[in-house]
N, CA, C and O atoms as a DFTB+ gen file, in Angstrom:
732 C
 N C O
     1  1     -30.625      -3.358      30.922
     2  2     -31.411      -3.301      29.774
     3  2     -30.775      -2.362      28.761
     4  3     -30.094      -1.400      29.119
     5  1     -31.001      -2.647      27.550
     6  2     -30.494      -1.830      26.389
     7  2     -31.557      -0.968      25.760
     8  3     -32.699      -1.398      25.593
     9  1     -31.197       0.221      25.418
    10  2     -32.102       1.215      24.732
    11  2     -31.584       1.364      23.383
    12  3     -30.468       1.854      23.213
    13  1     -32.342       0.961      22.360
    14  2     -31.975       1.191      20.974
    15  2     -32.678       2.440      20.443
    16  3     -33.901       2.547      20.538
    17  1     -31.917       3.385      19.885
    18  2     -32.435       4.621      19.397
    19  2     -32.304       4.656      17.819
    20  3     -31.201       4.703      17.275
    21  1     -33.408       4.632      17.169
    22  2     -33.425       4.557      15.708
    23  2     -33.050       5.883      15.047
    24  3     -32.964       6.917      15.710
    25  1     -32.842       5.841      13.822
    26  2     -32.413       7.115      13.090
    27  2     -33.603       7.830      12.454
    28  3     -34.753       7.454      12.685
    29  1     -33.339       8.819      11.685
    30  2     -34.232       9.714      11.013
    31  2     -35.087       8.894      10.040
    32  3     -34.593       8.145       9.198
    33  1     -36.467       9.094      10.218
    34  2     -37.436       8.482       9.420
    35  2     -37.551       6.978       9.561
    36  3     -38.133       6.288       8.723
    37  1     -36.982       6.499      10.641
    38  2     -37.135       5.008      10.942
    39  2     -38.051       4.890      12.087
    40  3     -38.763       5.850      12.382
    41  1     -38.094       3.783      12.763
    42  2     -39.095       3.469      13.827
    43  2     -38.509       2.503      14.777
    44  3     -37.436       1.950      14.535
    45  1     -39.219       2.278      15.903
    46  2     -38.805       1.393      16.877
    47  2     -38.910      -0.070      16.545
    48  3     -38.370      -0.921      17.253
    49  1     -39.658      -0.386      15.388
    50  2     -39.707      -1.736      14.967
    51  2     -39.151      -1.830      13.554
    52  3     -39.861      -1.875      12.549
    53  1     -37.817      -1.855      13.562
    54  2     -37.054      -1.858      12.352
    55  2     -36.276      -3.172      12.151
    56  3     -36.280      -4.029      13.034
    57  1     -35.640      -3.326      11.046
    58  2     -34.772      -4.540      10.783
    59  2     -33.688      -4.560      11.881
    60  3     -33.446      -5.641      12.418
    61  1     -33.043      -3.499      12.242
    62  2     -32.011      -3.492      13.224
    63  2     -32.615      -3.862      14.565
    64  3     -32.038      -4.662      15.302
    65  1     -33.756      -3.299      14.891
    66  2     -34.496      -3.622      16.217
    67  2     -34.722      -5.127      16.271
    68  3     -34.349      -5.768      17.253
    69  1     -35.305      -5.682      15.271
    70  2     -35.603      -7.114      15.315
    71  2     -34.375      -7.983      15.419
    72  3     -34.420      -9.030      16.064
    73  1     -33.206      -7.557      14.765
    74  2     -31.988      -8.226      14.899
    75  2     -31.402      -8.172      16.300
    76  3     -30.953      -9.180      16.847
    77  1     -31.416      -7.003      16.852
    78  2     -30.950      -6.799      18.153
    79  2     -31.798      -7.557      19.259
    80  3     -31.252      -8.102      20.218
    81  1     -33.107      -7.555      19.069
    82  2     -33.985      -8.283      19.983
    83  2     -33.823      -9.722      19.823
    84  3     -33.909     -10.440      20.819
    85  1     -33.591     -10.228      18.643
    86  2     -33.383     -11.633      18.493
    87  2     -32.046     -12.075      19.138
    88  3     -31.923     -13.202      19.618
    89  1     -31.119     -11.227      19.138
    90  2     -29.784     -11.583      19.799
    91  2     -29.815     -11.431      21.300
    92  3     -29.416     -12.321      22.050
    93  1     -30.287     -10.308      21.704
    94  2     -30.231      -9.923      23.131
    95  2     -31.449     -10.403      23.960
    96  3     -31.380     -10.545      25.181
    97  1     -32.551     -10.643      23.246
    98  2     -33.844     -11.019      23.938
    99  2     -34.877      -9.944      23.866
   100  3     -34.544      -8.772      24.037
   101  1     -36.003     -10.250      23.642
   102  2     -37.223      -9.269      23.628
   103  2     -37.255      -8.417      24.790
   104  3     -37.417      -7.200      24.702
   105  1     -37.092      -9.076      25.952
   106  2     -37.255      -8.266      27.252
   107  2     -35.955      -7.524      27.670
   108  3     -35.963      -6.799      28.665
   109  1     -34.890      -7.692      26.951
   110  2     -33.672      -6.986      27.333
   111  2     -33.371      -5.745      26.533
   112  3     -32.401      -5.040      26.813
   113  1     -34.230      -5.456      25.492
   114  2     -34.053      -4.333      24.603
   115  2     -35.368      -3.497      24.373
   116  3     -36.404      -3.974      23.911
   117  1     -35.189      -2.176      24.760
   118  2     -36.268      -1.296      24.446
   119  2     -36.007      -0.553      23.161
   120  3     -34.877      -0.174      22.854
   121  1     -37.090      -0.350      22.407
   122  2     -36.814       0.372      21.097
   123  2     -38.122       1.169      20.791
   124  3     -38.919       0.809      19.925
   125  1     -38.275       2.239      21.541
   126  2     -39.503       3.072      21.268
   127  2     -39.389       3.782      19.949
   128  3     -38.309       3.959      19.385
   129  1     -40.575       4.189      19.470
   130  2     -40.674       5.146      18.344
   131  2     -40.182       6.514      18.942
   132  3     -40.730       7.019      19.922
   133  1     -39.189       7.043      18.334
   134  2     -38.693       8.338      18.823
   135  2     -39.404       9.498      18.159
   136  3     -39.495       9.498      16.932
   137  1     -39.922      10.502      18.886
   138  2     -40.601      11.576      18.180
   139  2     -39.737      12.246      17.184
   140  3     -38.512      12.228      17.306
   141  1     -40.345      12.846      16.186
   142  2     -39.634      13.504      15.094
   143  2     -38.898      14.773      15.641
   144  3     -37.714      14.993      15.388
   145  1     -39.652      15.561      16.380
   146  2     -39.006      16.803      16.917
   147  2     -37.856      16.500      17.894
   148  3     -38.061      15.784      18.874
   149  1     -36.645      17.038      17.639
   150  2     -35.476      16.673      18.499
   151  2     -35.706      16.937      19.983
   152  3     -35.374      16.086      20.808
   153  1     -36.262      18.089      20.346
   154  2     -36.467      18.342      21.778
   155  2     -37.424      17.331      22.432
   156  3     -37.242      16.888      23.566
   157  1     -38.448      16.999      21.646
   158  2     -39.406      16.002      22.162
   159  2     -38.749      14.611      22.217
   160  3     -39.015      13.819      23.121
   161  1     -37.875      14.334      21.215
   162  2     -37.091      12.991      21.270
   163  2     -36.226      12.905      22.393
   164  3     -36.173      11.858      23.039
   165  1     -35.497      13.966      22.713
   166  2     -34.581      13.890      23.885
   167  2     -35.395      13.751      25.108
   168  3     -34.983      12.969      25.965
   169  1     -36.535      14.423      25.318
   170  2     -37.272      14.348      26.492
   171  2     -37.909      13.045      26.630
   172  3     -38.055      12.592      27.765
   173  1     -38.310      12.380      25.606
   174  2     -38.889      11.065      25.636
   175  2     -37.799       9.991      26.030
   176  3     -38.044       9.096      26.839
   177  1     -36.581      10.141      25.402
   178  2     -35.468       9.305      25.678
   179  2     -35.010       9.393      27.152
   180  3     -34.622       8.410      27.783
   181  1     -35.082      10.622      27.642
   182  2     -34.623      10.733      29.041
   183  2     -35.578      10.065      29.926
   184  3     -35.168       9.458      30.916
   185  1     -36.921      10.140      29.617
   186  2     -37.925       9.474      30.420
   187  2     -37.695       7.964      30.453
   188  3     -37.849       7.318      31.490
   189  1     -37.337       7.439      29.339
   190  2     -37.070       5.967      29.221
   191  2     -35.925       5.604      30.077
   192  3     -35.943       4.601      30.791
   193  1     -34.919       6.426      30.005
   194  2     -33.603       6.105      30.783
   195  2     -33.936       6.231      32.251
   196  3     -33.473       5.412      33.044
   197  1     -34.688       7.180      32.636
   198  2     -35.055       7.378      34.073
   199  2     -35.990       6.409      34.557
   200  3     -35.973       6.143      35.759
   201  1     -36.873       5.795      33.726
   202  2     -37.837       4.841      34.134
   203  2     -37.361       3.379      34.235
   204  3     -37.818       2.580      35.052
   205  1     -36.393       3.098      33.325
   206  2     -35.942       1.718      33.215
   207  2     -34.423       1.661      33.701
   208  3     -33.758       2.690      33.816
   209  1     -33.979       0.542      33.945
   210  2     -32.565       0.316      34.318
   211  2     -31.813       0.113      33.001
   212  3     -31.545      -1.024      32.612
   213  1     -31.462       1.238      32.291
   214  2     -30.789       1.200      31.058
   215  2     -29.258       1.177      31.394
   216  3     -28.746       2.020      32.130
   217  1     -28.547       0.130      30.791
   218  2     -27.153       0.085      31.019
   219  2     -26.323       0.175      29.716
   220  3     -25.093       0.193      29.740
   221  1     -27.034       0.228      28.602
   222  2     -26.357       0.489      27.318
   223  2     -27.207       1.121      26.287
   224  3     -28.345       0.695      26.088
   225  1     -26.717       2.113      25.619
   226  2     -27.410       2.815      24.514
   227  2     -26.879       2.277      23.255
   228  3     -25.667       2.091      23.156
   229  1     -27.712       1.997      22.237
   230  2     -27.301       1.778      20.868
   231  2     -28.092       2.721      19.973
   232  3     -29.322       2.751      20.009
   233  1     -27.357       3.496      19.164
   234  2     -28.014       4.488      18.335
   235  2     -27.464       4.405      16.930
   236  3     -26.264       4.223      16.724
   237  1     -28.355       4.540      15.970
   238  2     -28.059       4.538      14.595
   239  2     -28.326       5.835      13.935
   240  3     -29.409       6.398      14.096
   241  1     -27.361       6.347      13.180
   242  2     -27.462       7.592      12.488
   243  2     -27.920       8.732      13.420
   244  3     -27.175       9.018      14.357
   245  1     -29.060       9.403      13.256
   246  2     -29.545      10.428      14.174
   247  2     -29.628       9.833      15.596
   248  3     -29.340      10.517      16.578
   249  1     -30.009       8.603      15.685
   250  2     -30.079       7.942      16.992
   251  2     -28.693       7.900      17.598
   252  3     -28.582       7.985      18.821
   253  1     -27.637       7.774      16.827
   254  2     -26.233       7.846      17.352
   255  2     -25.868       9.229      17.899
   256  3     -25.126       9.332      18.876
   257  1     -26.371      10.261      17.293
   258  2     -26.255      11.597      17.798
   259  2     -26.940      11.761      19.173
   260  3     -26.390      12.317      20.124
   261  1     -28.163      11.245      19.205
   262  2     -28.889      11.345      20.461
   263  2     -28.237      10.446      21.537
   264  3     -28.174      10.841      22.701
   265  1     -27.752       9.241      21.161
   266  2     -27.037       8.373      22.089
   267  2     -25.852       9.021      22.622
   268  3     -25.588       8.903      23.819
   269  1     -25.050       9.755      21.769
   270  2     -23.892      10.465      22.254
   271  2     -24.160      11.468      23.318
   272  3     -23.451      11.570      24.320
   273  1     -25.264      12.250      23.062
   274  2     -25.667      13.255      23.983
   275  2     -26.049      12.645      25.349
   276  3     -25.627      13.075      26.423
   277  1     -26.909      11.576      25.197
   278  2     -27.422      10.887      26.438
   279  2     -26.270      10.134      27.105
   280  3     -26.269      10.076      28.335
   281  1     -25.385       9.607      26.475
   282  2     -24.226       8.908      27.059
   283  2     -23.474       9.901      27.887
   284  3     -23.054       9.575      28.998
   285  1     -23.284      11.107      27.394
   286  2     -22.490      12.160      28.122
   287  2     -23.342      12.571      29.343
   288  3     -22.790      12.666      30.439
   289  1     -24.578      12.804      29.215
   290  2     -25.462      13.216      30.262
   291  2     -25.640      12.233      31.325
   292  3     -25.669      12.626      32.492
   293  1     -25.767      10.951      31.035
   294  2     -26.005       9.871      32.039
   295  2     -24.850       9.011      32.336
   296  3     -24.969       8.154      33.212
   297  1     -23.698       9.157      31.669
   298  2     -22.511       8.336      31.927
   299  2     -22.791       6.852      31.457
   300  3     -22.266       5.895      32.026
   301  1     -23.630       6.724      30.408
   302  2     -24.010       5.370      29.916
   303  2     -22.949       4.984      28.712
   304  3     -22.574       5.836      27.906
   305  1     -22.546       3.747      28.678
   306  2     -21.823       3.304      27.524
   307  2     -22.704       3.259      26.330
   308  3     -23.920       3.161      26.494
   309  1     -22.193       3.321      25.159
   310  2     -23.011       3.443      23.977
   311  2     -22.296       2.796      22.755
   312  3     -21.073       2.858      22.630
   313  1     -23.097       2.180      21.871
   314  2     -22.688       1.658      20.546
   315  2     -23.308       2.622      19.545
   316  3     -24.518       2.847      19.562
   317  1     -22.492       3.183      18.685
   318  2     -22.967       4.149      17.677
   319  2     -22.780       3.481      16.316
   320  3     -21.698       2.974      16.017
   321  1     -23.820       3.479      15.498
   322  2     -23.799       2.791      14.221
   323  2     -23.994       3.873      13.168
   324  3     -25.045       4.509      13.084
   325  1     -22.900       4.070      12.330
   326  2     -22.877       5.134      11.373
   327  2     -23.496       6.440      12.013
   328  3     -24.453       6.980      11.459
   329  1     -22.997       6.906      13.082
   330  2     -23.647       8.041      13.777
   331  2     -23.629       9.370      12.943
   332  3     -22.687       9.650      12.202
   333  1     -24.627      10.094      13.095
   334  2     -24.674      11.433      12.599
   335  2     -24.027      12.328      13.558
   336  3     -24.400      12.370      14.730
   337  1     -23.008      13.091      13.074
   338  2     -22.221      13.990      13.940
   339  2     -22.723      15.412      13.859
   340  3     -22.681      16.097      14.881
   341  1     -23.199      15.920      12.720
   342  2     -23.740      17.201      12.488
   343  2     -25.097      17.127      11.805
   344  3     -25.255      17.552      10.661
   345  1     -26.112      16.560      12.552
   346  2     -27.410      16.319      11.878
   347  2     -28.099      17.663      11.514
   348  3     -28.945      17.703      10.621
   349  1     -27.732      18.750      12.210
   350  2     -28.349      20.049      11.832
   351  2     -27.896      20.476      10.477
   352  3     -28.523      21.365       9.901
   353  1     -26.809      19.892       9.895
   354  2     -26.361      20.170       8.554
   355  2     -26.877      19.097       7.615
   356  3     -27.444      19.386       6.562
   357  1     -26.670      17.855       8.018
   358  2     -26.940      16.733       7.078
   359  2     -28.444      16.472       6.834
   360  3     -28.849      15.881       5.832
   361  1     -29.246      16.947       7.810
   362  2     -30.702      16.823       7.618
   363  2     -31.415      18.032       6.992
   364  3     -32.619      18.017       6.739
   365  1     -30.639      19.038       6.766
   366  2     -31.188      20.198       6.135
   367  2     -31.894      19.983       4.858
   368  3     -32.937      20.595       4.629
   369  1     -31.373      19.123       3.987
   370  2     -32.105      18.851       2.738
   371  2     -33.393      18.185       2.889
   372  3     -34.141      18.132       1.913
   373  1     -33.739      17.667       4.011
   374  2     -34.984      16.981       4.302
   375  2     -36.104      17.825       4.845
   376  3     -37.184      17.293       5.098
   377  1     -35.911      19.100       5.036
   378  2     -36.918      19.964       5.474
   379  2     -38.174      19.872       4.549
   380  3     -38.052      20.081       3.342
   381  1     -39.288      19.584       5.065
   382  2     -40.474      19.395       4.237
   383  2     -41.097      18.017       4.690
   384  3     -40.837      17.468       5.761
   385  1     -41.950      17.542       3.734
   386  2     -42.630      16.247       4.017
   387  2     -41.742      15.060       3.656
   388  3     -41.152      15.018       2.577
   389  1     -41.659      14.122       4.548
   390  2     -40.924      12.895       4.348
   391  2     -41.803      11.737       4.653
   392  3     -42.948      11.941       5.055
   393  1     -41.323      10.485       4.482
   394  2     -42.013       9.340       4.824
   395  2     -41.321       8.370       5.724
   396  3     -40.159       8.038       5.488
   397  1     -41.975       7.909       6.733
   398  2     -41.313       6.901       7.689
   399  2     -41.028       5.617       6.823
   400  3     -41.911       5.152       6.102
   401  1     -39.892       5.109       6.903
   402  2     -39.540       3.849       6.283
   403  2     -40.402       2.701       6.721
   404  3     -40.830       1.912       5.878
   405  1     -40.674       2.570       7.969
   406  2     -41.422       1.389       8.504
   407  2     -42.948       1.417       8.202
   408  3     -43.563       0.389       7.920
   409  1     -43.524       2.629       8.273
   410  2     -44.991       2.556       8.116
   411  2     -45.466       3.212       6.760
   412  3     -46.598       2.984       6.334
   413  1     -44.664       3.954       6.156
   414  2     -45.048       4.665       4.964
   415  2     -45.860       5.929       5.226
   416  3     -46.329       6.595       4.303
   417  1     -46.004       6.227       6.465
   418  2     -46.798       7.410       6.815
   419  2     -45.934       8.706       6.627
   420  3     -44.729       8.670       6.878
   421  1     -46.536       9.833       6.193
   422  2     -45.794      11.072       6.044
   423  2     -45.575      11.737       7.357
   424  3     -46.290      11.529       8.338
   425  1     -44.561      12.541       7.336
   426  2     -44.320      13.417       8.532
   427  2     -43.502      14.699       8.055
   428  3     -42.800      14.689       7.043
   429  1     -43.657      15.758       8.851
   430  2     -42.955      16.941       8.500
   431  2     -41.657      17.152       9.247
   432  3     -41.608      17.022      10.471
   433  1     -40.619      17.472       8.526
   434  2     -39.375      17.807       9.177
   435  2     -39.193      19.316       8.930
   436  3     -39.090      19.774       7.792
   437  1     -39.156      20.084      10.070
   438  2     -39.126      21.457      10.028
   439  2     -37.816      22.140      10.222
   440  3     -36.964      21.587      10.918
   441  1     -37.579      23.303       9.663
   442  2     -36.323      23.938       9.823
   443  2     -36.011      24.275      11.299
   444  3     -34.854      24.336      11.712
   445  1     -37.055      24.483      12.045
   446  2     -36.839      24.747      13.518
   447  2     -36.254      23.492      14.231
   448  3     -35.655      23.607      15.300
   449  1     -36.441      22.285      13.614
   450  2     -35.758      21.078      14.148
   451  2     -34.305      21.086      13.986
   452  3     -33.561      20.538      14.800
   453  1     -33.865      21.738      12.881
   454  2     -32.390      21.864      12.692
   455  2     -31.724      22.774      13.781
   456  3     -30.600      22.532      14.221
   457  1     -32.456      23.789      14.172
   458  2     -32.057      24.739      15.223
   459  2     -32.031      23.955      16.591
   460  3     -31.150      24.165      17.424
   461  1     -32.953      23.123      16.760
   462  2     -33.002      22.222      18.011
   463  2     -31.698      21.376      18.070
   464  3     -30.985      21.320      19.072
   465  1     -31.457      20.734      16.921
   466  2     -30.310      19.857      16.848
   467  2     -28.967      20.616      17.136
   468  3     -28.079      20.138      17.842
   469  1     -28.900      21.834      16.530
   470  2     -27.738      22.663      16.691
   471  2     -27.622      23.046      18.123
   472  3     -26.487      23.108      18.597
   473  1     -28.658      23.312      18.877
   474  2     -28.578      23.683      20.331
   475  2     -28.144      22.429      21.122
   476  3     -27.355      22.515      22.063
   477  1     -28.665      21.299      20.725
   478  2     -28.183      20.046      21.430
   479  2     -26.701      19.862      21.271
   480  3     -25.993      19.550      22.228
   481  1     -26.218      20.061      20.015
   482  2     -24.836      19.949      19.743
   483  2     -23.974      20.884      20.477
   484  3     -22.883      20.523      20.918
   485  1     -24.461      22.158      20.632
   486  2     -23.654      23.238      21.243
   487  2     -23.415      22.935      22.767
   488  3     -22.389      23.319      23.329
   489  1     -24.373      22.253      23.395
   490  2     -24.155      21.928      24.852
   491  2     -23.628      20.531      25.036
   492  3     -23.254      20.187      26.157
   493  1     -23.574      19.734      24.058
   494  2     -23.098      18.374      24.165
   495  2     -21.553      18.298      24.246
   496  3     -20.839      19.025      23.556
   497  1     -21.076      17.402      25.104
   498  2     -19.674      17.145      25.119
   499  2     -19.504      15.585      24.929
   500  3     -20.413      14.793      25.181
   501  1     -18.305      15.230      24.480
   502  2     -18.086      13.806      24.275
   503  2     -18.054      13.069      25.647
   504  3     -17.465      13.540      26.620
   505  1     -18.709      11.907      25.665
   506  2     -18.849      11.268      26.985
   507  2     -17.619      10.746      27.605
   508  3     -16.661      10.428      26.901
   509  1     -17.597      10.638      28.922
   510  2     -16.529       9.927      29.605
   511  2     -16.712       8.453      29.595
   512  3     -15.769       7.700      29.840
   513  1     -17.944       8.013      29.308
   514  2     -18.265       6.563      29.182
   515  2     -17.567       5.910      27.949
   516  3     -16.947       6.587      27.129
   517  1     -17.689       4.685      27.871
   518  2     -17.119       3.885      26.751
   519  2     -18.060       3.954      25.582
   520  3     -19.278       3.806      25.688
   521  1     -17.377       4.202      24.390
   522  2     -18.209       4.167      23.126
   523  2     -17.518       3.074      22.176
   524  3     -16.299       2.927      22.096
   525  1     -18.425       2.364      21.505
   526  2     -18.056       1.482      20.381
   527  2     -18.694       2.106      19.154
   528  3     -19.918       2.194      19.062
   529  1     -17.850       2.550      18.193
   530  2     -18.441       3.328      17.013
   531  2     -18.131       2.389      15.811
   532  3     -16.989       2.024      15.530
   533  1     -19.293       2.016      15.101
   534  2     -19.169       1.226      13.964
   535  2     -19.474       2.068      12.696
   536  3     -20.558       2.628      12.529
   537  1     -18.513       2.114      11.875
   538  2     -18.615       2.937      10.670
   539  2     -18.330       2.058       9.413
   540  3     -17.544       1.112       9.465
   541  1     -19.001       2.411       8.288
   542  2     -18.803       1.820       7.050
   543  2     -18.415       2.881       6.035
   544  3     -19.035       3.942       5.946
   545  1     -17.378       2.571       5.273
   546  2     -16.861       3.571       4.239
   547  2     -17.878       3.789       3.128
   548  3     -17.820       4.821       2.459
   549  1     -18.779       2.890       2.909
   550  2     -19.768       2.996       1.882
   551  2     -20.998       3.726       2.213
   552  3     -21.970       3.748       1.458
   553  1     -20.947       4.357       3.410
   554  2     -22.150       5.129       3.884
   555  2     -22.400       6.201       2.845
   556  3     -21.572       7.089       2.642
   557  1     -23.596       6.110       2.157
   558  2     -23.873       7.060       1.093
   559  2     -24.459       8.376       1.623
   560  3     -24.532       9.345       0.868
   561  1     -24.875       8.442       2.880
   562  2     -25.499       9.711       3.469
   563  2     -24.514      10.466       4.285
   564  3     -24.552      11.696       4.256
   565  1     -23.602       9.820       5.039
   566  2     -22.690      10.461       5.915
   567  2     -21.284      10.118       5.615
   568  3     -20.984       8.962       5.319
   569  1     -20.396      11.076       5.676
   570  2     -19.007      10.819       5.521
   571  2     -18.440      10.182       6.773
   572  3     -18.341      10.812       7.826
   573  1     -18.061       8.884       6.631
   574  2     -17.515       8.152       7.801
   575  2     -16.290       8.832       8.452
   576  3     -16.096       8.717       9.662
   577  1     -15.473       9.529       7.662
   578  2     -14.261      10.191       8.092
   579  2     -14.568      11.262       9.133
   580  3     -13.785      11.477      10.059
   581  1     -15.708      11.932       8.981
   582  2     -16.144      12.932       9.995
   583  2     -16.254      12.290      11.371
   584  3     -15.638      12.699      12.356
   585  1     -17.127      11.202      11.362
   586  2     -17.292      10.505      12.716
   587  2     -16.060       9.855      13.227
   588  3     -15.845       9.787      14.438
   589  1     -15.244       9.376      12.341
   590  2     -13.977       8.765      12.735
   591  2     -13.078       9.737      13.384
   592  3     -12.362       9.404      14.329
   593  1     -13.099      10.941      12.896
   594  2     -12.288      12.032      13.586
   595  2     -12.807      12.530      14.903
   596  3     -12.068      12.767      15.858
   597  1     -14.230      12.691      14.915
   598  2     -14.841      13.087      16.126
   599  2     -14.677      12.144      17.258
   600  3     -14.471      12.544      18.403
   601  1     -14.770      10.836      16.924
   602  2     -14.711       9.781      17.944
   603  2     -13.382       9.136      18.085
   604  3     -13.257       8.016      18.579
   605  1     -12.334       9.887      17.625
   606  2     -10.960       9.407      17.822
   607  2     -10.767       9.257      19.402
   608  3     -11.258      10.067      20.187
   609  1     -10.073       8.244      19.770
   610  2      -9.767       7.961      21.150
   611  2     -10.876       6.977      21.722
   612  3     -10.681       6.459      22.822
   613  1     -11.947       6.726      21.058
   614  2     -12.835       5.699      21.505
   615  2     -12.537       4.412      20.619
   616  3     -11.680       4.423      19.736
   617  1     -13.284       3.344      20.916
   618  2     -13.135       2.164      20.088
   619  2     -13.932       2.328      18.766
   620  3     -15.159       2.233      18.758
   621  1     -13.245       2.563      17.713
   622  2     -13.835       2.778      16.396
   623  2     -13.452       1.720      15.400
   624  3     -12.278       1.420      15.181
   625  1     -14.466       1.176      14.813
   626  2     -14.360       0.080      13.861
   627  2     -14.728       0.692      12.446
   628  3     -15.843       1.184      12.276
   629  1     -13.843       0.662      11.497
   630  2     -14.190       1.172      10.163
   631  2     -14.172      -0.083       9.232
   632  3     -13.176      -0.795       9.111
   633  1     -15.289      -0.284       8.622
   634  2     -15.402      -1.443       7.729
   635  2     -15.462      -0.925       6.248
   636  3     -16.243      -0.018       5.961
   637  1     -14.674      -1.475       5.343
   638  2     -14.726      -1.139       4.001
   639  2     -16.040      -1.526       3.352
   640  3     -16.548      -2.624       3.578
   641  1     -16.618      -0.590       2.511
   642  2     -17.872      -0.877       1.930
   643  2     -19.051      -0.652       2.793
   644  3     -19.038       0.183       3.698
   645  1     -20.072      -1.398       2.513
   646  2     -21.311      -1.269       3.344
   647  2     -22.200      -0.145       2.835
   648  3     -22.150       0.224       1.662
   649  1     -23.025       0.401       3.750
   650  2     -23.927       1.499       3.407
   651  2     -24.381       2.108       4.662
   652  3     -24.007       1.684       5.755
   653  1     -25.275       3.212       4.499
   654  2     -25.836       3.913       5.640
   655  2     -26.595       3.019       6.576
   656  3     -26.499       3.192       7.791
   657  1     -27.337       2.080       6.071
   658  2     -28.151       1.214       6.904
   659  2     -27.372       0.188       7.690
   660  3     -27.947      -0.482       8.548
   661  1     -26.059       0.035       7.428
   662  2     -25.209      -0.908       8.013
   663  2     -25.855      -2.283       7.982
   664  3     -26.123      -2.915       9.005
   665  1     -26.101      -2.727       6.684
   666  2     -26.917      -3.929       6.425
   667  2     -26.364      -5.208       7.141
   668  3     -27.150      -6.083       7.504
   669  1     -25.094      -5.314       7.333
   670  2     -24.467      -6.545       7.932
   671  2     -24.228      -6.411       9.444
   672  3     -23.246      -6.932       9.973
   673  1     -25.129      -5.715      10.121
   674  2     -25.005      -5.572      11.573
   675  2     -24.900      -6.960      12.303
   676  3     -24.211      -7.105      13.313
   677  1     -25.563      -7.878      11.777
   678  2     -25.474      -9.262      12.461
   679  2     -24.082      -9.721      12.698
   680  3     -23.807     -10.378      13.702
   681  1     -23.150      -9.379      11.762
   682  2     -21.777      -9.781      11.926
   683  2     -21.069      -9.099      13.071
   684  3     -19.937      -9.442      13.414
   685  1     -21.749      -8.123      13.664
   686  2     -21.141      -7.379      14.788
   687  2     -21.864      -7.632      16.091
   688  3     -21.501      -7.010      17.089
   689  1     -22.833      -8.474      16.155
   690  2     -23.624      -8.697      17.341
   691  2     -22.767      -9.216      18.458
   692  3     -22.928      -8.761      19.590
   693  1     -21.850     -10.158      18.210
   694  2     -20.918     -10.686      19.212
   695  2     -20.052      -9.667      19.751
   696  3     -19.801      -9.614      20.955
   697  1     -19.557      -8.808      18.858
   698  2     -18.640      -7.736      19.412
   699  2     -19.432      -6.727      20.242
   700  3     -18.878      -6.246      21.231
   701  1     -20.683      -6.362      19.930
   702  2     -21.510      -5.519      20.651
   703  2     -21.705      -6.207      22.062
   704  3     -21.529      -5.569      23.100
   705  1     -22.064      -7.495      22.052
   706  2     -22.372      -8.179      23.244
   707  2     -21.094      -8.186      24.193
   708  3     -21.211      -7.968      25.399
   709  1     -19.875      -8.447      23.592
   710  2     -18.691      -8.418      24.368
   711  2     -18.503      -7.017      24.956
   712  3     -18.179      -6.892      26.137
   713  1     -18.690      -6.005      24.191
   714  2     -18.574      -4.572      24.662
   715  2     -19.517      -4.398      25.855
   716  3     -19.141      -3.843      26.887
   717  1     -20.727      -4.875      25.694
   718  2     -21.795      -4.686      26.737
   719  2     -21.449      -5.492      27.983
   720  3     -21.701      -5.023      29.093
   721  1     -20.900      -6.648      27.844
   722  2     -20.614      -7.529      29.033
   723  2     -19.339      -7.078      29.646
   724  3     -19.161      -7.366      30.830
   725  1     -18.399      -6.391      28.985
   726  2     -17.172      -6.000      29.607
   727  2     -17.322      -4.664      30.423
   728  3     -16.361      -4.148      30.994
   729  1     -18.574      -4.146      30.438
   730  2     -18.759      -2.786      31.108
   731  2     -18.380      -2.956      32.630
   732  3     -18.447      -1.994      33.394
């Protein structure tokens, strides 16, 4: 089973989720709403991994950060889509009230959450498991070069153009499936 981990201000029922479920099958992909608070998010994701037979993690943006930490912890292969490498820095401007993309509901992003992300990063090591890292040079929120350098030595694909949402993920579904099947 595949666990998809969405990014900041997203939800478990997103465009990427629907695309992945359409390709892999509704029953083959879990995509829970991840709690806003990082410590709660990691605890919830650990419960999912321990409850289900998860064999692949897919994480986008902040979800890519969580997927990296969980891949290291559980030895699971992961696909990272425009992953956030230093979310405790890149999410600092969002402290305050934000809105979920999927529901339009407001939520609070607190400065203490940045400290939680920094603590996760301090204890995190790069996984021994396989990683497929999908980056786009047109990512307007994260510098793809930072992730490219951090994940050097793993399978990294850098596509010219694009954006943070990785709008053309459909073009990579076969590559993700091959990566998944080759485990």
